[in-house]
N, C-alpha and C positions, 0 to 999 in steps of 0.2 A: 761734611762733604763725603766722607767715607760711607755714611749711612745712606745718603742719596744714591751713591754709586751701587751699593748693594741692592737697594730697592729697584733701581733701573735694570740691573742684571737679572734680578728675580723675574721681573715682568718680561724681559727679553727672552729668557729661557722658556717661560710659560708660553709665549707666542710661538716660538719655534716648535715646541711639542704639540701645540694645538694645530699648527699647520701640517705637521707630519701626520697627525691622526686623521685630519679631514681630507688630506690629499687622496685622490683616487689612484689606486694601483694600476699599472699598465695592463695587467691581465685580469682585473676585476670584471665581473659580469654578473647580472642578476641571476640568482640561483634558479636552476631548472627544477620543475616538479620531479618528484622521485620517479614517476613512471616514464619520464622522458630522458633521464640521465643516461641510461644505457644506449638509447638510440643516437644520442649526440656525442657519445664518447669517441675520441679518435682511436681508431684501430690501426696499429702499426705491425705489419707482418715482417719478420726478418727477411732480408734479401735472399738468403739461402732457401728459406721456406717458399718464397715467391717463385724462385727459380725451379724448385722441385715440383710445385703445383703446376706451373706452366708447362714443364716437360711432360708430366703425366697427361695433362689435357691435350697437348699436341700429339702425343703418342696415341691417345684414345681416338682423336679425330682422324688421324691417318689410317688407323686400323679400320674404323668405320667406313672410310672411303675406299680403301684398297681390298678389304676382305679379311676374314679371320683364319686364313691358312697358316700353318706352322712356319712356312718359309717367310711369309709376310711379317708375322710376329717377330721373328728373329731379326730379319733385315731392317725393319723399321725401328726396332729397339736399339740396334747398334748404330743406325744412322742418326737417330735423335740424340743418343749418348755422345757420339762424336761431334755433332753440331753444337750441342750445348757446352761440351768441354772446351772446344776451340773458341767458342764465343766468350766464355768466362775468362779464358786466358787473354783474349784480346781486350776485354774490358779492364782487367787488372793492369795491363800494360798501357793502354791509351786513356782510359777513364777510371782511374782508381777511386775517385770520389763518387762517381755515379754508381759504381758497384755496391756502395753502401747506402744508396738511396732507395728505400723500399718502394716508394711511389713510382720512381723511374723504372725500376725492374718490373713492377706490376704492369706499367704501361707497355713496355716492350713485350711482355708475355701476352697481354691482351691483344695487341696488334698482330702478333704472329699467329696466335690461335684463331682469331677472328677471320683473318684473310685466308688462312689455309682452309677454314670451313667454307668460305665463299668460293674458293677454287674448287673444292670438292662438290659443291652444289651445281657448278657449271660443267662438271665432268660428264654428266649424262646427256649433255647437249653438245656434241663435238662441233657442230656448225657455229656455236657461239663461244668457242674457246678463247678467241682473241678479244672477247669483251671482258675478260677477267681483270678487275681493277687493281692490279698490283701497284701501279704508280700512285694510287691514292694512299697506300700505306707509306710509300716513300715521302710523299708530301707531308703527311701527318708526323712521321718520325723526324723529319727535318725541322718542322716548326716547333714541335713539342720537346725534342731532345737535342739532336746535333746532326749536321749534315753527314759526318762520317758514319754515325750509327745508322743513318738512313740508307747509305750505300750497302752496309753489311746486311741490314734487314732485306734490302732488295735482292741481294745474292741468295739469301736463304729462301725467300719466298719464290724466287724464280726457279731455284733447284727443285723445291717441292712441286711447283707447277708443272715442270717438265716430267717429273716422276709420275705424278697423277695422270698426266696426259700420255701415258705409255712411253715415257722417255723421249718425248718429242723435243728435239733441239730447237726447232723454230719457236716453240712456246717459251723456252728458256731465253732465247736471244731477244725476242720481242718484249717480254716482260722485263728483262734486265735493262735494255737500252731505254725502255719507257720509264722505268724506275729511276735510272740515272738522270734522265731529262727532267723528271719530276723533282728530284733533289736539287738540280742546278737551278730550276726556275723558282722553287720554293724559297731559296735563300733571299730572293728579292721581293717576296710577297709582303706588301704593306697594307693593301686595301683589298676589299672584296673583288674588285674588278681585275686585280692581278691574278686571281684564280683562273679566270678565263684565258688570260695570256699563258699561264702555266699549262692549261689544257691544250692550247694550240701548239705549244712547244712539244708536249708529250705526243700529240697526234702526228706531228711532223717527224719526230724521231722514230716512232713505231712504223710509220709509212715507209720511210727510207730503209729501215731494217728489213721490212717485208720485201721490198724491191730487191735488195741485195740477196736475200735468201731465195727468192724466186728465180733470180738469174743463175744461181748455182745449182738449183735442184730441177731436174727434168720433169716434165709433165705436171707442172704446178700452175701454169698460166690459166688453166681452165677455171680455177676458183679464185683467181687474183682479185677480181672486182669485188666479190663479196667479202673476202678477207681484208682488202684495203678499206672497205667501208667500216668493217669492225674495228680495225686499228685506229682509224680517225675518230670514230664515235667513242672508242675506249678512252681516248685522251680527255674528252670533255666530260664523259661519265665519271672518270677518276677525279677530275677537278671538282665537280659538283658534289660527289660523295665526300671528298675531303672537307669541303666547305661546310657540309651539313653535319659531319661528325665532330669537327674541330671544337665548337663551343662546349659540347658535352664532355669530351675527353679533357679539355683544358680545365674545366671546372672540377670534374671528378678527381683528376690526378694532380690538381694544384700546380699547373704549369702556366707560364706567362709567355704569350706569343706577341709578335709585333702588333697584331691587330688589337689585342687587349691593351697594350701599352698606348696605342693611338687613341683608343676609346678613353683611357684614363687621362690622356693629355688634353681632352676637350675641356675648355674653360667653363662649360655649363655643368660640369660635375659639381655636386653640392658642396664639397669641401673647398674646392677652388673658388666657387662663387662666394662662399662665406669669407674666405681669406681676402678676396678682392674688396669686399665691403667692410669687413670688421677690422682687418689688419692690413691696410693698403701698403704700408711701409714694408712689411714682411713679404707681401705679394710681389712688390717690385724687386726686392732683394732676391726672391726665389727665381724670378724671370732672368735677372742678370746672372745668377749662379748657373741656371740651365744653359745659357749661352756659353759661358766659360767652360763648364764641365763637358758639354757636348763636343766642343772643339778638342779638348784634351783627350777624350775617349776616342775620337776619330784618329788622333795622331798615333795612338798605340794599338789600334785595332780592337778596342774594347766595345762593349755594347753602348753606342752613343744614345740610342733611343731610351734605353733603360736609365742612363745617367740623366737625361733631360726630364723624364717623368719623375724620377726620384728627387730631383731638385725641386720640382713643383710642390711635392708633398712633405719635404723634409722638416719643415717648421710649422706644420699644422697645429701642433700643440700650443703655439702662441695665441691661438684663438681663445683660449680660456682666460688668459690675463694679458691681452695685447698691450695695455698701457704700461706694463713693466719692462717693455723692450724698447730701446731708444729709437728705433726706426719708426715706431708708431706713436711717439709721444708728441711731437710737434710743439704747440704752444701750451699744452696741458701741464707741463712741468714733469719733473722726475719723481715718481713716488718712492724711489729708493732713498731719497734724501732723508726720509723719516724712519728708515729701517737700519738695523745693525747689519754689517757685512755678512755675517753668517745667515741671517734671515733672508737677505737679498739673494745670496748664493742659492739658498734652498728654493726660492721662488723661481730663479732662472733654471735650475736643474729640473724642476718639476715639469717644465714644458716638454721634456723628452717622454716621460711616461704618460703624460696627458695626450701627447701626439700619437703614441702607440695605441692608447685606448680609443681615440677618435678614429684612427685608421682601421682598427679591428671592427669598430661599430659600423664603419662604412664598407666593410668587407673588401678592403684592399688586399692584393696578393702579398704574401710574405716577402717576396723580392723587393717590393716597394716599402713595406713596413721596416725592413732591415735598415734602410737609409736613415730612419729617424733617430735611433740610438747610436748607430755607427758613425754618423757624420761628426759627432763630437768625441766618440770613443771614451777614453778616460782622461781627456784633456783637463787642465786646470783653468778655473775661471780667474784669470790673472788680476783683473781690476779689483774685485772684491777680496781676493787673497792678499794683495798688497795693502789694500785699505785696512784689512783686519790686522795685519802686521804693524802698520803704522799706529793704529789705535792701541794695540798691545804695548808697543814701545812707549807711547805717551803715558799709559796707565802705569807701566812699570817704573818709569822715571818719577812719576808723582808718588807712588807708594814705597819705592825703595830708596828715595832721597838721593838720587844721583848715582846709585850703583848700576852695574851693567844690566841692561834690560833683559828680562826673561821672556822669551817668546814661545815658551812651551805650551801656553794656552791655545795657540793657533795651530789647529790640526790641519795639515795640508789635505788630508783625505776628505775633509768636510767641504772642500772647495773644488772637488773634481767631479766630473760626470760619471755616472755608474757604468758606462760602457754597454756592450762590448766594443772593442776596437775593430776597425774595418777588416773584413775577411775576404773581400773581393776587390778586384781592380776598380770597379765602378764606385763602390762605397768609399774607397781610399781617395779616388779623384774628387768625390764630392766633399770629403773632409777638407782637403787642401783648398778646393774652390771656395768653400765657405769662409775660410780665414782670408784668402786672397781678395775675394770680392769686398768683404767688409773693410779690410785694411786699405784697399785701393781708393776708397772714398775720402780718406784722410790726407792723401798726397796733394800737396800744393805744387802748382806748376808741373803737372805730370809730363813725363817723357818716357821714351822706350827704355832708357837706361835705369831710370828710377823704378819703373815697374819690374824690370829684370832683377834689380837688387832686392826689391820687396819680395818677389816670389822666391828667390834663392834663400832669403832669410827665413821665410815661413816654412819651406820644405826642410831646411836644416833643423829648425826647432822641432818639427814633427818627428824627424828621425831621431834626434837626441832624446826626445821624450818617450820614444818607443811606440808611438802611435801607429807606425806603419809596419810593425814587426809581424803581424798576423796576416798580412795580405801578400799576394804573389807578385807585387810590383818589383821589377828589376831596376838597377841603376840606369840602364839604358832607357827604360820606360819613364823614369823620373826626369831624365834629361829632356825627353820629348814633351813630357807634360809641362815642364817649366817653360819651354820655348812656346808651346801652344798658349799657355796662360798669358805670357808676356805679349805675344802678338795680338791676342784677342782683346786684352785690356787696352792696348795701344790703339786698336781700331775703334773700340767702343767709345773710349774717352778721347777721341781725336780733337785737335784744335779747331776752333770755329772763328770765322771772320767777324770782327766787331764792326757792324754797319754804322756809318755816320748818321746822326739825327738830322732831319730836315729843319732848317731854320724857319721860325715863324715869320709870317708876313712875306 
């Protein structure tokens, strides 16, 4: 019996090593030809260097527009220095994480320099001054970065616009209120047609601003009709310009906008179509998770659309071995019955890196890819871990003739996911939603109280295991999340009336 056990253990370890060798790494990719490696290498410029380059470019553009006089050189140098210094202080106070994001800083610098250049090009045509599309920059900054950053960028561009137009306050006021209107409308942009609505809002805000300025300034009604036409046209020009630039900026600077998320949520996307056909159980589980996670994100003010799309793609790695996951097994039987717990655990864990590999091959954004490893974090695979402990107990009892069982052979680390743990509110919500949705299907005679107890228990275990230590969720957020999960599960799994069957004859 002992010889048979040793032979079985030898082959089991051999299978484990073979699976490890043949598994595809999450970041594996076909090697590029030597001539192309430099072209495709990621170039990361430190944020301070990006800021310095942007400041120099902005200074150079302003000097080219305003002239090369000594007075202009000194004044613009001091103004750019003051603007950049105050902007950096603001970033450190309000967006400390963004200040370390080289692509975000590069995007801010690009928008500032690009639109100051556009303002300068229109300087030589004073009759077209109000056609300057400052609100387009506000829309792009709002969609690609943050609404508050959009407002700050609007103030900076409006200031430079007024200076370039010979310190014209009207230019500052119209550009500023147009930019604020662009920011307010961009927050609700979800489809392409919403850009036209944003254009109408900007046009209305700029037209009202022009009327107010005209009322206060004498001898300005003569040009009111042409200026009004410019301000209205500028609203729609800004919206069209933002719509045209958005895909390029989004792709080049690796940002994810609501429009991109809605595109990824289309079930005609190749990965989602494969999931629907090859792993229908996982597909249904993902849909249910999306419903639960979206409600929780809405409750705490997180990005609900990001949560929903992340839920759709979080388990795409199960496409590689769908039959090894219970929701896809059906009547085919459980292949884990013929595997040792350690090998089963390795197969289950592998769907994370396989999912990351599939997502990268499909060129999904990093914000979506993050959901794949983070929705498990470093959680323990409880079923196979306890099965391994039971097997170790039985083997120890057989080999040690009744002595206390030695469970040292079962390494807990071998039954944990590799991580990382959730680092955002959205990924943390999805981690909890994954456990809650799976566990909710096992409840017999479901009720609101039973769902509440289930959610409370799962959240408590995640906290005790340290899975939520790296995310910014507060206790207040967790309370709202638990309530949202409970209400959604109760609604989704509502009671149904049992209809009586009609008697034959």
